[in-house]
KOLKOLDREN-224264 format. One record per residue (C-alpha): residue number from 0; x, y, z. Coordinates in steps of 0.02 Angstrom, whole numbers, always signed. Each point is the difference from the previous one (the first is absolute). Layout:
<rs>
R   nr      xx      yy      zz
R  NUM       X       Y       Z
...
</rs>
This chain:
<rs>
R   nr      xx      yy      zz
R    0   +3429   -1313   -1954
R    1     -62    -133    -119
R    2    -168      +7     -83
R    3     -39    -173     +67
R    4     +21     +65    +180
R    5    -120    +143     -35
R    6    -128    -120     -70
R    7     +10    -108    +157
R    8     -22    +154    +115
R    9    -149     +57    -104
R   10     -83    -171     +10
R   11     +24      -9    +190
R   12     -73    +174     +20
R   13    -147     -41    -112
R   14     -32    -160     +99
R   15      -2     +95    +166
R   16    -114    +133     -74
R   17    -114    -135     -68
R   18     -12     -84    +169
R   19     -40    +166     +82
R   20    -136     +37    -126
R   21     -75    -173     +24
R   22      +0     +23    +188
R   23     -82    +172     -19
R   24    -135     -72    -112
R   25     -38    -135    +129
R   26     -15    +130    +139
R   27    -118    +107    -104
R   28    -102    -152     -52
R   29     -20     -51    +181
R   30     -49    +178     +48
R   31    -128      +4    -142
R   32     -72    -164     +63
R   33     -21     +70    +176
R   34     -82    +158     -68
R   35    -124    -104    -101
R   36     -42     -98    +159
R   37     -30    +161     +94
R   38    +147     -30    +117
R   39     +64    +177     -17
R   40    +120      -7    +146
R   41    +103    -139     -79
R   42     -15     +79    -172
R   43     +75    +161     +70
R   44    +144     -95     +81
R   45     +49     -83    -165
R   46     -28    +152    -109
R   47    +116     +91    +121
R   48    +133    -135     -26
R   49     -21     +18    -188
R   50     +18    +189     +11
R   51    +161     -23     +97
R   52     +68     -91    -152
R   53     -78    +114    -132
R   54     -52    +170     +68
R   55     -13     +76    -175
R   56    -145    -108     -60
R   57    -153    +111     -21
R   58    -109    -154     -17
R   59     +64     -66    +167
R   60     -27    +168     +84
R   61    -178      -2     -65
R   62     -33    -173     +69
R   63     +68     +54    +168
R   64    -111    +156      +1
R   65    -154    -100     -50
R   66     +33    -126    +139
R   67     +22    +138    +129
R   68    -168     +70     -54
R   69     -83    -171     +15
R   70     +82     -19    +171
R   71     -78    +168     +45
R   72    +169     +76     +42
R   73     -52    +168     -72
R   74    +151    +105     +52
R   75    +126    -120     -77
R   76    -108     -29    -154
R   77      -5    +188     -33
R   78    +190      +6      +6
R   79     +22    -142    -126
R   80    -134     +60    -120
R   81     +93    +166      -1
R   82    +161     -91     -47
R   83     -88     -92    -141
R   84     -79    +158     -71
R   85    +164     +96     +12
R   86     +80    -130    -115
R   87    -137     -39    -126
R   88    -119    +152      +1
R   89    -153    -114     -34
R   90     +78     -65    -162
R   91     +10    -179     +66
R   92    -133      +1    +135
R   93    -137    +125     -49
R   94     -77      -7    +175
R   95    +162     +31     +96
R   96     -48    +182     +32
R   97    -179     -48     +44
R   98     +59    -129    +127
R   99    +123    +125     +73
R  100    -143    +123     +26
R  101    -110    -134     +79
R  102    +136     -37    +127
R  103     +24    +186     +35
R  104    -186     +11     +35
R  105      +3    -153    +114
R  106    +142     +82     +95
R  107    -111    +153     +27
R  108    +106    +112    -114
R  109    -151     +70     -92
R  110     +76    +157     -75
R  111    +145     -96     -78
R  112    -117    -140     -55
R  113    -114    +123     -89
R  114    +147     +68    -100
R  115     +55    -176     -45
R  116    -176     -54     -52
R  117     -11    +151    -115
R  118    +169     -41     -77
R  119     -56    -181     -22
R  120    -157     +56     -93
R  121    +106    +112    -110
R  122    +119    -143     -42
R  123    -148    -112     -44
R  124     -95    +123    -107
R  125     +35    -101    -156
R  126     -77    -153     +83
R  127    -166     +75     +52
R  128     -88    -168     -13
R  129    +116     -82    +124
R  130     -49     -43    +178
R  131    +157     +90     +61
R  132     -57    +164     -77
R  133    -175     -17     +73
R  134     +72     -40    +171
R  135    +116    +152      -8
R  136    -146    +116     -38
R  137    -107     -78    +137
R  138    +140     +17    +127
R  139     +27    +184     -44
R  140    -179     +30     +57
R  141     +15    -117    +148
R  142    +164     +75     +60
R  143     -69    +177     -17
R  144    -148     -55    +105
R  145    +118     -72    +132
R  146     +96    +163     +12
R  147    -160     +99     +24
R  148     -75    -120    +127
R  149    +145     -70    +100
R  150     -24    +125    +143
R  151    -188     -18     +10
R  152     -64    -103    +145
R  153    -143    -120     -26
R  154    -131     -41    +130
R  155    +109    -140     +68
R  156    +111     +10    +154
R  157    +185     -47     -12
R  158     +34    -183     -34
R  159     +54    -114    +141
R  160    +121    -141     -44
R  161     -74    -160     +72
R  162    +115     -89    +125
R  163    +117    -147     -28
R  164    -136    -119     +56
R  165     -72     +36    -174
R  166    +138     +77    -106
R  167    +167     -86     -28
R  168    +151     +16    -113
R  169    -100     -95    -132
R  170    -153     +69     -91
R  171    -174     +18     +78
R  172    -164     +50     -86
R  173    -155     +40    +102
R  174    -174     -59     -54
R  175    -133     +16    +134
R  176     -43      -1    +185
R  177    -133    -119     +62
R  178     -46     -44    +179
R  179    +144    +109     +62
R  180    +123     -99    -106
R  181    +110     +75    -136
R  182      +7    -114    -152
R  183    +147     +26    -116
R  184    +114     -91    -119
R  185    +189      +0      +4
R  186    +143     -55    -108
R  187    +108     -80    +133
R  188    +147    -117      -1
R  189     +23    -132    +135
R  190    +180     +57     +11
R  191    +106    +139     -74
R  192    +156     +95     +45
R  193     +24    +186     +33
R  194     +41     +33    -182
R  195    -174     -55     -55
R  196     +62    -165     -72
R  197    -140    -128     +11
R  198     +39    -177     +60
R  199    -181     -62      -9
R  200     -26    -106    -156
R  201    -188     +36     +10
R  202      +2    +191      +3
R  203    -188     +25     -19
R  204    -137    +123     +48
R  205    -101     -65    +146
R  206    -149     +59    +103
R  207     +28     +63    +177
R  208    -101     +78    +140
R  209     +35    +107    +153
R  210    -127     +16    +141
R  211     -26    +165     +93
R  212     -11      -1    +189
R  213    -114    +109    +107
R  214    +124    +144     -14
R  215      -4      -7    -190
R  216    +177     -71     -11
R  217     +40    -121    -140
R  218     +61    -167     +66
R  219    +134    -110     -78
R  220     -60     -55    -172
R  221     -32    -181     -45
R  222     -14     -87    -167
R  223    -171     -67     -51
R  224     +42    -185      -8
R  225    -174     -43     -64
R  226     +31     +94    -162
R  227    +176     -49     -44
R  228     +83     -94    -141
R  229    +189     -18     -10
R  230      +5     +16    -189
R  231    -130    +138     -23
R  232     -18    +183     +46
R  233    -152     +45    +106
R  234     -52    +181     +31
R  235    -121    +147     -25
R  236    -143     -58    +110
R  237    -179     +66     +20
R  238    -148     -66    +101
R  239    -178     -18     -59
R  240    -124    +115     +86
R  241     -56    -136    +122
R  242    +179     -56     +31
R  243     -34    -179     -55
R  244    +108      +8    -157
R  245    +176     +61     -29
R  246     +55     +50    -175
R  247    +186      +7     -38
R  248    +129     -19    -138
R  249     +95    -159     -37
R  250    +149     +28    -113
R  251    +121    -115     -86
R  252    +166     +75     -46
R  253    +147     -19    -114
R  254    +121     +87    +114
R  255     -94    +155     +53
R  256    -113      +8    -154
R  257    -174     -39     +61
R  258    -147     -87     -83
R  259    -145     +28    +119
R  260    -179     -54     +22
R  261    -130     +41    +133
R  262     -64    -139    +113
R  263    -119      -8    +148
R  264     +19     -87    +168
R  265    -137     -41    +125
R  266      +2     -45    +184
R  267      -5    -186     +39
R  268     -19     -13    +188
R  269    +140    +116     +59
R  270    +111     -10    -154
R  271      -3     +88    -168
R  272      -6    -118    -149
R  273     +19     +46    -183
R  274    -164     -54     -79
R  275      -7     +73    -173
R  276     +90     +91    -138
R  277    -114    +135     -65
R  278     -64     -28    -178
R  279     +50     +76    -166
R  280    -103    +157     +38
R  281    +140     +45    +122
R  282    +147    -109     -52
R  283     +10     +16    -188
R  284    +114    -129     -78
R  285    +173     +67     -40
R  286     -27    +158    +103
R  287     +73     +54    +166
R  288    -143     +33    +124
R  289     +40     +52    +177
R  290     -31    +119    +148
R  291    -184     -36     +35
R  292    -107    +115    +107
R  293    -177     -53     +45
R  294    -125    +136     +44
R  295    -175     +67     -27
R  296     -54    +143    -115
R  297    -178     +53     +34
R  298     -96    -165      +5
R  299    +126    -106     -96
R  300    +146    -101     +65
R  301    +148     +17    -117
R  302    +179     -58     -15
R  303    +131    +125     -57
R  304    +164     -70     -65
R  305    +151     +44    -107
R  306     +34     -90    -164
R  307     +88     +14    -168
R  308    -141     -98     -84
R  309     -61     +40    -176
R  310    -104    +156     -22
R  311    +101    +106    +119
R  312     +77    +171     -30
R  313    +178     -60     +28
R  314    +110     -88    +127
R  315     -95     -48    +157
R  316    -175     +76     +10
R  317    -133      +8    +136
R  318    -151    -110     -37
R  319    -156     -45     +98
R  320    -132    -136      -9
R  321    -168     -16     +87
R  322     -13    -149    +117
R  323    -137    -129     -24
R  324     +32    -107    +154
R  325    +178     +41     +54
R  326     +71    -140    -107
R  327     -75     +42    -169
R  328      +5    +171     -81
R  329     -75     +93    -146
R  330    +108     +59    -144
R  331    +140    +116     +58
R  332      +3    +183     -55
R  333    +148    +114     -23
R  334     -11    +155    +112
R  335     +51    +104    -150
R  336     +40    +179     +49
R  337    +121     -44    +140
R  338    +104    -118    -108
R  339    +147     +53    -108
R  340    +127     -72    -122
R  341    +107     -49    +152
R  342     -47     -84    +164
R  343    -144     +28    +120
R  344      +0    -122    +146
R  345     -50     -34    +183
R  346    -184     +54      -6
R  347     -92     +46    +161
R  348    -179     +67      +8
R  349     -52    +114    +143
R  350    -187     -27     +23
R  351     -19    +150    +118
R  352     +68    +122    -130
R  353     -46     -97    -157
R  354    +179     +15     -61
R  355    +110    -125     -88
R  356    +183      +8     +52
R  357    +140     -77    -103
R  358    +183     +28     -47
R  359     +62     +55    -170
R  360    +166     +34     -87
R  361     -79    +111    -133
R  362    -110    +133     +79
R  363     +70    +157     +85
R  364    +111     -54    +142
R  365    +152     +28    +110
R  366     +96    -156     -48
R  367     -27    -176     -67
R  368    -167     -71     +56
R  369    -110    +133     +82
R  370    -168     -27     +86
R  371    -148     +80     -91
R  372    -187      -1     +25
R  373    -153      +9    -111
R  374    -174     +54     +58
R  375    -145    -116     -41
R  376    -146    +111     -51
R  377    -164     -59     -77
R  378     +74    -163     -63
R  379    +157     +78     -73
R  380    +179     +20     +61
R  381     +77    +174     -11
R  382    +172     +47     -64
R  383    +133     -47    +128
R  384     +81    +120    +123
R  385    +161     -21     +99
R  386     -31     -18    +188
R  387    +153    +110     +35
R  388    +133     -12    +133
R  389     +40     -71    +123
R  390     -84    -155     -74
R  391    +103     +18    -159
R  392    +188     +22     -13
R  393    +136      -4    -135
R  394      +5    -191     +22
R  395    -135    -131     -34
R  396    -158     +18    +105
R  397    -128    -141     -15
R  398    -130    -104     +91
R  399     -97    +146     +71
R  400    -143     -51    +114
R  401     -97     +77    +144
R  402     -67     -74    +161
R  403    -118    +110    +100
R  404     +89    +169      +3
R  405    +175     -68     -32
R  406     +90     -12    -167
R  407    +131    -129     -47
R  408    +120      +0    -148
R  409    +153    -101     -51
R  410    +154     +90     -64
R  411    +184     -25     -36
R  412     +38    +182     +41
R  413    +152     +48    +102
R  414     -23     -30    +185
R  415     -48    -184     -13
R  416    +103    -146     +60
R  417    +144     -51    -113
R  418    +171     -80      +3
R  419     +86     +76    -150
R  420    -119     +90    -118
R  421    -107    +133     +91
R  422    -142     -18    -127
R  423     +12    -187     -30
R  424    -152     -61     +92
R  425    -179     +47     +38
R  426     -58     +29    +179
R  427    -174     +36     +69
R  428     -44    +174     +65
R  429    -153     +68     +88
R  430     -84    +171      +9
R  431    -100      +9    +159
R  432    -141    +126     +26
R  433     +29    +170     +75
R  434     -65     +26    +174
R  435    -176     +69      -5
R  436     +11    +180     -59
R  437     -99    +137     +85
R  438    -142     +91     -86
R  439     -17    +188     -11
R  440    -136      -8    +134
R  441    +117     -95    +116
R  442    +137    +128     -26
R  443    -108    +127     +93
R  444      +3    -113    +152
R  445    +169     +19     +85
R  446     -27    -155    +107
R  447     -31    -110    -153
R  448    +154     +68     -88
R  449    +111     -29    +151
R  450     -60    -180     +12
R  451     +43     -27    -183
R  452    +173     +71     +24
R  453     +28    -101    +158
R  454     -10    -158    -106
R  455    +152     +61     -98
R  456    +112     +77    +133
R  457    +139     -17     +31
R  458     +27     -30    -187
R  459    +171     -80     -17
R  460    +104      -3    -160
R  461    +164     -96     -18
R  462    +164     +26     -93
R  463    +155     -93     -57
R  464    +158     +27     +99
R  465     +77    +172     -30
R  466    -137     +51    -122
R  467     -50    +114     -79
R  468    +164     +68     -70
R  469    +132    -105     +87
R  470    +164     +70     +67
R  471     -48    +184      +9
R  472     -32    +127    +137
R  473    -140     +84     -97
R  474    -162     +27     +93
R  475    -115      -6    -152
R  476     -22    -115    -150
R  477     -76      +7    -174
R  478     -72    -176     +18
R  479    -181     -33     +46
R  480     -48    -128    +130
R  481     -79    -115    -131
R  482    +164      +0     -97
R  483     +96     -53    +155
R  484    -133    -130     +41
R  485     +10     -78    -174
R  486    +190     -12     +11
R  487     -15     -78    +173
R  488    -120    -134     -64
R  489    +111     -34    -151
R  490    +143     -38    +120
R  491    -102    -125    +102
R  492     +89    -152     -78
R  493    +168     +75     +51
R  494     -60     +23    +179
R  495     -55    -183      +5
R  496    +170     -57     -59
R  497    +101    +109    +118
R  498    -102     -21    +159
R  499     +44    -185     +16
R  500    +187     +14     -28
R  501    +107     -73    +137
R  502    -141     -69    +108
R  503     -71    -171     +39
R  504    -134     -82    -107
R  505    -130     +15    +138
R  506     +39    +184     +29
R  507      -3     +30    -189
R  508    -176     -71     -12
R  509     -61    +113    +140
R  510     +85    +155     -70
R  511     -68     -32    -175
R  512    -176     -21     +69
R  513     +15    +162     +99
R  514     +66     +93    -152
R  515    -141     -64    -112
R  516    -132     +53    +126
R  517     +85    +170     +17
R  518      -6     +37    -186
R  519    -180     -56     -19
R  520     -82     +57    +161
R  521     +97    +161     +25
R  522     +98     +63    -151
R  523    -137     -36    -128
R  524    -141     +39    +123
R  525     +73    +173     +34
R  526      -5     +45    -185
R  527    -183     -55     -10
R  528     -48    +103    +154
R  529     +90    +152     -71
R  530    -116      -9    -150
R  531    -149      -5    +119
R  532     +65    +150     +98
R  533     +26     +96    -162
R  534    -184     -21     -46
R  535     -62     +56    +171
R  536    +114    +153      +5
R  537     -50     +55    -174
R  538    -186      -3     +42
R  539     +32     +97    +160
R  540    +106    +131     -91
R  541    -134     +22    -133
R  542    -124     +36    +139
R  543    +103    +153     +51
R  544     +98     -67    +150
R  545    +182     +32     +39
R  546    +104    -154     +41
R  547    +165     -26     +89
R  548     +90    -168      +0
R  549    +128     -38    +136
R  550    +128    -123     -69
R  551    +128     -93    +103
R  552    +156     -67     -84
R  553    +104    -146     +66
R  554    +158     -94     -48
R  555     +87    -160     +51
R  556    +158     +28    +106
R  557    +128     -60    -127
R  558     +60    +177     -47
R  559     +55    +144    +112
R  560    -135     +95     +94
R  561     +21    +168     -91
R  562      -3     -88    -169
R  563    -160     -93     +46
R  564     -90    +162     +46
R  565     +31     +67    -176
R  566     -49    -167     -76
R  567    -168      +5     +89
R  568     -27    +177     -66
R  569     +25     -67    -177
R  570    -127    -136     +35
R  571    -129    +127     +57
R  572     +43    +103    -155
R  573     -42    -148    -112
R  574    -176      -7     +73
R  575     -26    +186     -32
R  576     +60     -29    -180
R  577    -132    -137     -13
R  578    -138    +126     +39
R  579     +76    +123    -125
R  580      -3    -124    -144
R  581    -137    -129     +32
R  582    -151      -4    -118
R  583     +75    +128    -118
R  584     +30    +126    +139
R  585    -177      +7     +70
R  586     +68     +61    +169
R  587    +109    +140     -72
R  588    -130    +139     +21
R  589      -1     -39    +188
R  590    +191      +3     +17
R  591     +39    +183     -36
R  592    +162     +44     +88
R  593     -62    +166     +70
R  594    -170     -51     +67
R  595     -15    -190     -10
R  596    -169     -79     +33
R  597     +85    -170     +15
R  598    +156     +15    +107
R  599    +125    -118     +81
R  600     +91      -2    +165
R  601    +171     -86      -4
R  602     +44    -107    +151
R  603    +167     -81     -49
R  604     +50    -118    +140
R  605    +142     -89     -90
R  606     +48    -146    +112
R  607     -46     +87    +163
R  608    -162     -99     +13
R  609     +68    -159     -80
R  610      +3    -167     +89
R  611    +177      +2     +68
R  612      +8    -190      +2
R  613      +9      +4    -191
R  614    +173     -41     -65
R  615    +104    +146     -63
R  616    +140    -114     -58
R  617     +37     +45    -182
R  618     +88    -167     -24
R  619    -152    -103     +56
R  620    -117     +73    -129
R  621    -121    -146      +7
R  622     -49     +73    +169
R  623     +37    +187     -16
R  624     -66     +26    -177
R  625    -103    -145     -69
R  626     -96     -63    +152
R  627    -181     +37     +40
R  628     +54     +82    +163
R  629    +113    +123     -91
R  630    -134     +30    -132
R  631    -128     +45    +134
R  632    +110    +148     +52
R  633     +20     +74    -176
R  634    -166     +88      -6
R  635    -100    +159      +7
R  636    -168     +17     +86
R  637    -144    +118     -29
R  638     -34     +11    +186
R  639    -128    +140     +10
R  640    -117     +91    -117
R  641     -66    +168     +56
R  642    -151     +60     -99
R  643     -41    +182     +27
R  644    -175     +69     -27
R  645     -40    +179     +52
R  646      -1     +13    +191
R  647     +74    -173     +19
R  648    +166     +57     -74
R  649    +135     -13    +132
R  650     +66    +180     +12
R  651    +182     -44     +35
R  652    +157      +6    -103
R  653    +170     -69     +52
R  654    +169     +28     -80
R  655     +44    -182     +28
R  656     -81    -151     +79
R  657    +155    -107     +22
R  658    +172     +35     +74
R  659    +149    -119      -3
R  660    +119     +38    +145
R  661    +133    -124     -56
R  662    +114    -100    +117
R  663      -9     +36    +187
R  664     +67     -81    +158
R  665    -123    -103     +99
R  666     -51     +77    +166
R  667      +7    +183     -52
R  668    -148    +118      +0
R  669     -48     +59    -174
R  670    -107    +146     -53
R  671     -73     +67    -162
R  672    -148    +107     -56
R  673    -125     +17    -142
R  674     -79    +163     -61
R  675    -184      +9     -45
R  676    -103    +143     -72
R  677    -185     +45      +8
R  678     -55     +11    -181
R  679    -181     +47     +36
R  680     -81    +172     +20
R  681     -57     -42    +177
R  682     +78     -30    +169
R  683     +34    -185     +31
R  684     +50    -111    +147
R  685    +128    -140     -21
R  686     -24    -160     +99
R  687    +158     -93     +51
R  688      +0    -187     +35
R  689     -18     -58    +180
R  690     +86    -168     -17
R  691    +164      -9     -96
R  692    +171     -83      +8
R  693     +75    +176      +3
R  694     +59     +49    +176
R  695     -69    +176     -19
R  696     -96     +91    -136
R  697     -43    +183     +13
R  698     -37    +161     -93
R  699      +7    +182     +53
R  700    -167     +28     -86
R  701    -141    -119     -33
R  702    -123    +134     -55
R  703     +55     +80    -164
R  704     -66    +153     -92
R  705     -12      -4    -191
R  706    +174     -25     -79
R  707     +81     -17    +172
R  708    +141    -126     +23
R  709     +50    -101    +153
R  710    +133    -129     +40
R  711     -41    -168     +76
R  712    +149     -59    +103
R  713     +40    -179     +46
R  714    +120     -77    +126
R  715     +53    -184     -10
R  716     +83    -102    +137
R  717    +101    -135     -88
R  718     +50    -100    +153
R  719     -22    -186     -36
R  720     -24     +30    -186
R  721    +115     -68    -137
R  722      +4     -13    -189
R  723    -115     +89    -122
R  724    -144     +97     +76
R  725    -151     +81     -81
R  726    -112    +100    +117
R  727    -160     +86     -53
R  728    -137    +110     +72
R  729    -163     +67     -72
R  730     -86    +168     +24
R  731    -175     +58     -46
R  732    -101    +161      +1
R  733    -158     +24    +101
R  734    -160      -3    -107
R  735     +96     -58    -155
R  736     +13    -173     -78
R  737    +169     -76     -40
R  738    +167     -17     +88
R  739    +183     +40     -29
R  740    +135    -125     +49
R  741    +184     +40     +28
R  742    +146    -122      +3
R  743    +175      +5     +77
R  744    +130    -131     -49
R  745    +170     -35     +76
R  746    +123    -141     +26
R  747     +73     -36    +172
R  748    +172     -76     +22
</rs>
């Protein structure tokens, strides 16, 4: 082979390589441009294309990880920061280990994050003046705090995800409720596809509102067309005390990088009109001033806001200025003790508690931004404290505000609406007040207590299909009900996608509406009511009473009957696990296996009591699995609560309260019996029901001596009966409070 031929081959190869390198540079340059604009979705797409051509570039891996973090895709960001660190060991990017730890924390992996933060601090010991070293040390303390406090419950009830009339697949941020209207801002596109690609050339933050009807339901949201500008971002609104003025942020942007100022609008007839940009006391030239909140402290009206103006501690700080006339303000003051070297934003002042609420990325927390509060005492603000869970999560929790007894917060935690990234976008959540709790004096009054409990029963809790612990015949589980509930809510977007498959547009709209109402009004509501029941039971137990909960378990008919009975037992087991673990095990002393003070009666019905019109077609899962109708059957119910006090204790014990007779032929006569025992030291008399669906109910003895046992026999005539049957009867004891109910289930062919 001639040397000339080799030279030609080399030149061709070099030319191809050069073209490839030029194309790669253009792809990376375009991705960099999108990142600088804040269009992280497109940046990710092009960095991914670049990585396909050069997967060994550490610099490219770093850019991809940084963009995933900016896109709030915490799980993927953790994976790519780990790849970067594995290759460069902080020699190229000194904060690679720190950022890896931050993502581990935002994924709720606190133990692993703590180890990584400690390693980051060790790696940065020679750079003790660096911000990365300071952040590593701060996060060691913060992460340790999160580990110690993640199981503690705050005063707040579980968060309810507001419906699709408010929340969407875009981002929503709540601000206030006035005249029964929720005011919020949202970053919405006029059009986008399912992959979160935006087609709207004016992708801006706008102001919206959602009215509440007489039932408290949020109606379909509408954009505030009075306060709208196609080329500007409007958001973060707050009313003056008399409601005549509305303060909000107006932001110009270069991509998604905001330059904000605070303006005021006033009512002109029936429309809001922007009348003034607040002066330099609020909007310092060259500074970013945003998130106003107007309130009153003692006798002074003040405006709180967030700004990176001169004189701050660092990043965005909380400032406040005394109002002169609502349009002019005195010189603004930095709050001081609540502010840090990073960001404190979204101020809200609770005048009933004299507490300032805000979100911070620096103080002790569970994730990125956490909500904190500072007490206002004698003209000074106290050191901040974390409000705890469930308000805060591993994600970003901001825009805390209260209205009457309800709390609202915006978060991008898992469980919100999304198309691709489960933590991409903020949604609005609410914590509604517990039902009125009974006092110790009321506990002594049995009638009052029963009325309180009547407001809760039957307490119904819902489950995903075949959960907990799918595809097993076990009758118990290690999961708690709250764990199953959280997984159910996280899968809500999947249910919305699947329930409309293969059906008409009109039917899809109806089914989606039903499913949304089901998750809000029943799934979420059940979790809130469970928290209320927990509080009532604990007070009663502390007063010395003995309590017995009768829990029914149900399943949809998609699986076989015997399998469903075991499944419902696992569901009941998850509720018992809840009481074993909730509030750091506060119920454990009452759950002793030998002599429990709080006990549970299992009533596993499986599909015997299910609506037999529900589809059991495994191929049509939009109906048999994902529909509201199927979801309604996957439940357990706390049906009865027996509270025993001295003489009122029902002196009966039964080996079992439910019997499943299996498959039988229709028209035959069936019989079964239940054994009961007198557990008192006195002679008792059992009272059988007079009216029952049972053909005959009898017992050889109705008067029992202490420790004596008798059988109650039943005869059923099944003529004219078909399908699943569940028949019950209730007995009582003369001169004693309480009842005992027995159930017989069978299926007729």
